[in-house]
C-alpha positions, 0 to 999 in steps of 0.5 A: 260337234258330238265328235269333239264332245266325245273326245273332251269327255274322254280326255276328262275322264283320263285326267281326273276320273271319277273323283269321290268329292264330285257327286256321280250320277251313278249314286243318285241312280242307285238310291233311286233304284232302291227306292222304286224297288221298296215302292214296288215291293209295297205294292206287291204286299198290298195287292198280294202278288206272289206269281212269277208273272205278277212280279215280272210285270211290276219288275218292268216298272224298274226300267220304265221309271229309272231309264225313262226318268234319267233321259228325261232329267238328263234331257232338260238339264241339257237343254237348259244348259244350251239355252243358256250357251252353246259353250255351257251346253258343250260343257255340261254334255262333256261332264255328263257323258265323261260320267258315264264312261269308266277307262281310267277307273277300271284301269285303276282298279286293275292296277291296284290288284296287280300292285298288291299282287306284285307285293305279295299281298293276297289280303289286300289283292282280294280286298281290292278284287272284292270291290269290283266283283260279286264273287266271294274273294277270301279265299282266293289263290293268286291264279284266281285273283288274276282271273277275276281281275282280267275278267272284270276288266274285260267285260267292262270294256264294253259296259264301262267304255265302248256302250256309253260312248256308242249312245253318246254318239247317237244321242248325246248326254241324255242317251248315255245316261240313260244307257248308264241307268240300264247298267246300273240296274242290271248290276243291282237287280239283275240277278237270278237269286230268289230275291230278283229272279222276277223282279229284276227280269225286265232290267237283265233283259234290257241290260242284254238288248242295250249291250248287244250292238255296242258289244259286236261293234267292239269286237273288230276294235278288240281284234285290231288292238291285240294285233297292234299289241303283237298278240293273237287275234286269229286265236282270239277270233276262234275262241269267240266262235267257239266259246262265246256263246257258253257264257251266261251273257250274250255280250260278256262272253264276246269280251272274255272269250276275245281276251282269253284267246288273245292272252292265250289263257283260259277264263271262266271256272268255279266262283261263290257267291255267298258260300254258293258254288257257281260254275261258269263255262271256260273260255278259251284254252288253258295253254299256260298258267295265268300270271298277274301280268295278264292284269297289265296286258288286259289293261293296256288292251282296254286303253287301246280299245278306248283310243281306236273305238272313240277314233272310229266313232269320230270318224264316222260322225264326221263322214255322216255330218259330210253326207248331211251337209 
């Protein structure tokens, strides 16, 4: 049953993506996170919490309330739908799972940047890149825009596709929604800046933990996809072993290193966040100049991985069901 729901959810995302007219759970998650953060900061003022330990304890309430609440709400919705009808229940699960994956959205974001570069419109390319990255983009040249786009698509192969599919296969829509809540928390409060260094600590660590297994299950799929695309899985594997651990994220480093190696380019380097320079480790060998076509190649890799990974989950799910019978 779940195998078919995954396939249908993927097809739904492919056909309609995330239309703006359709309410999206991530928006509700974002508003909830803002509300809970405000409440926690008021508690800190009331109880005069100033130390790192106190803020970290307070920060633990963010994933407890947001992730736990999301899972319970998703579970209630799905249970009510299945109580009404198995067909309604399945339809609701397909719709909810589709909101947790974003291959089409990622592909469209990357394609928009590519087409702006192809039209030699750096201003528009910077604007489009700024929609999907946290770094400053105002003064980036074409090569740096390409790097930002490739890094974003590569990193989100795990965050936006394989991780939510993994959790949907394990626990249906409720668990996939809970994962999306974890990822949304990390994107909003998982920063090592003055505001979130301690309050967002638990959320950032939970995101690392949630993506740890899916990122490593994704690795052989990416290597297979590179082979199908006639790229170099051997070079990609070398870069993973050499450079993946240099990335500040234990999971994003895998995706970015494998793409850098497969494409024969170097990712990482100097980023600016609100004017502050941040040096990221270089991943891959700088064998050639990055080109705007690398964005399209990475998008193609995204789709190959999406199809192969989903197929793998379907096969495993079928075999498990046969063993249970």
